[in-house]
N, C-alpha and C positions, 0 to 999 in steps of 0.2 A: 353494769354488764350493756353494752351494746344491745340498742333493741329499733332501731333503727336502722330501716330501709337505707342500701346505701346507690344515691344515684347513678344513673347509666355515665355519664357525665366524669364524675369521679371515681367511678370503677378502670374506665378511660388512662385517666389521669395513672395512676396507682403503678403504674408500670415503669412509669417515667420517673418518679420518684426512690421507685427500687432501683432503679439505673443508679440514678444520682447515688446514693446510700450507697451502695458499694461501690462506687469510685471515692466516697468521703472513709468506706471503712477498710478498703481493701487497697486502697493505691497512698492515702495520705495518711490512715492513723485515726481520723479524725473519729471522737467517740460523741460529742453533742455535735447538735445542729441547729441554728435559728429557721424561722419559719422564711426570716429574708432571702437567707442563706441558701436553702432549698429551693425559694421561691426561684430565684436565679438560675441554679442549675438546671431546675424543670423548666424553667424557659413561662412561667406562670408568676401571678402575682401573690403578694405576701398573703395576704387575704382568705384567697380561693385555697391556699395549702391550710389555709390555721383548720377553713369548714371542711376541707378532703376529709384534714385527720382526726377530725371530731366524731366523724361520721365511725371512726373505727376505736371511739373512745379515748385517746390521748389527746392532752391537750398544753402537755408539754408544763416547763416550768419558766416563768417570769422572770429575765438575767441572766437564765440555765440555754435555755432552747429543752429542744427534744434529746432522746436519748438513740445515739444511731442507731446500736442494736437492737432494742426494744420494739424498736420502727422497722425494723428489720425483719423483727418476727411478727409483726402485726400484721404489716402487707404481705411476707407471703402468707401467712396463713390465712387471709382472705382470699388470697389470689389462689386460693387452692396449688400450690409451688409445694411446700411439704409432703402432700400425695404424688402417686405413680400412678399416669396415664399413658396407658398402652396408644400407642397413634397410626393408622393406619395412611399412608400414602397412595394416590392410585393417580399415575401417568408418569411415569419413568423416560421421560425426556433428558434435554439438557440440564434445564432445570431442578425438574424431580432429582436425578442425580446431585445435584449439590444442594441441595437441601435434604436430601436423606444422609449425607455426608459428613454434614453440619455437625458440629459435636455439641454445640449450643444448647440445641432441644431438652437432652438428658440430662444437663445439665442443670436444667430449670423444670425438670419434674415430668417433660412431652419425651417418652422413651418411644422413638417410631420400632414396630415392633414386626412391621409387617407391609408391604410394597406390592402393588399392583398395577397389572397395563394389560390393554386387549390385542398388544402387538404379538406375534408368536413368534419375534426375532428377539425380543426382550426377555420373552419369560424365559426362567432358567437360568436367568445372570444372578451374577453377584453382585451387588449394590451396597456399599458401608457395610457390608457383612450378615445382609442379610438375603437370600435368595429371592426374585421378581413373580412373581405365581400369577393368575391368569384370572380377571379381574372377577369371575363367575365362581370364584370359589371365596369371595368377600364375604358373603351370610356367613358361610359355614366358619370364618374367622373369627370372625364380630361373637359368635357362639362361644367358639373354642376357646377364644385367648382374650376375653374381657377388653375388645378396642373399644374405645370409646370416644375418639375424636378422630376425626377422616381429614385430609390434606388434598385439596383439588390441587393439581399440578399439571393438569392436561391443554390442551390447543382449546379456545374460548367453544368450537362446535361441540367437543363433545362433553365440557362442563356440565348442563343440565340434565342430561344422561348418568353420571358420574354420582352427582347429588339423588337425584331418586336411588338410584341402589343401595348409597350409604342410610339415606332414609331407611328404603327396606327392612336393609340390614339390621336398622335398630339403631345407628348411629345420631346423638342432638346434637352434636358439635361440628362444626362444619371449618376448618379454613379455607379461602378459598383461594388461589393466586393465578387461577383462569381470566382473563379481561374482561368478563363477561356477568352478567348477572344472572341467579340460578332459584330458581324458583321451588319453597317448601314447604312445610306446614307450618304453623303459627308455633309448637312448641318446638322447635328446630330453630338452633342459632346459629347466626352465618355471620363470620366474618369478612371478609374481600380486600384483598390484599392487590390491587393495581398499581404495578409497577410504571408502568405509564403515565397513570398519573402523578402519581407521585412527581416523575422527572419533571413531567407541563407543570405542575406548581414548585421546582427546584426554577426551571426556566423564569416562570417569575418573577423571582425572588433573585433571579442571578441578573435580569434585564434590569432591574430597580437597584439592585448596587452599580452598574455601570450606566446605567443614569448620571445617577448622583455623584459619581467617579466624574462622568465626562461633565457635568455643569461643573463641580467644583478646581478643576482644570481650565475651563474656560472664565469660571471667575477671577480665576489667578493670573492666568494671562491678561484678565482686562484692567486687574490690581498693576499690574507690571508699568503696562503700556501708559497708563497714570502716572504712576510715578518717571514715567522713562520723561513724560511732557513738563514735568513743574523744574 
């Protein structure tokens, strides 16, 4: 039985392993995987994979690898995906509507059951099969429906106030899509998804790729010129 705490960095990589394993099992019908192959799919090194999986009590079999089905079970259990997590979304603008209609959340155990906004023009609308309620009803909804995760998809100016309302309602886990930092008590977990930052990171890699391609083309032309002079 596992008795070592799992480091936060390992927890952050488990979803990448899960996605890779699902691709192997569902897309290719693969039943076993080596640490090297899983590392390649997840974008890490094999030593890190072996260390991460050891925290789950899984060490694989030399010459055979890891049982894909068992790893899927271990990771989904460790991430809490075998449970049903009623989730509230606050901020039903364009992003909120898209997220509320995304079916992938429910497939992974995150069931969006309540939508909230402060705009009277939005309240009462049906989005993704759920009626949008006023944010003032949040605390009552958390108590009655057992909501345990809050998703913030408001403009940045309203994110802190929404975070405070979620905390006051008893929510301990928050996913923040608003491009701003929110302050919460130490016992509340916040994960921030800043789409603009992610795009900037992609821009960095795209620029680097383009620079390499340009350098290769310049080198090719130089080699052609040298060949023509001979």
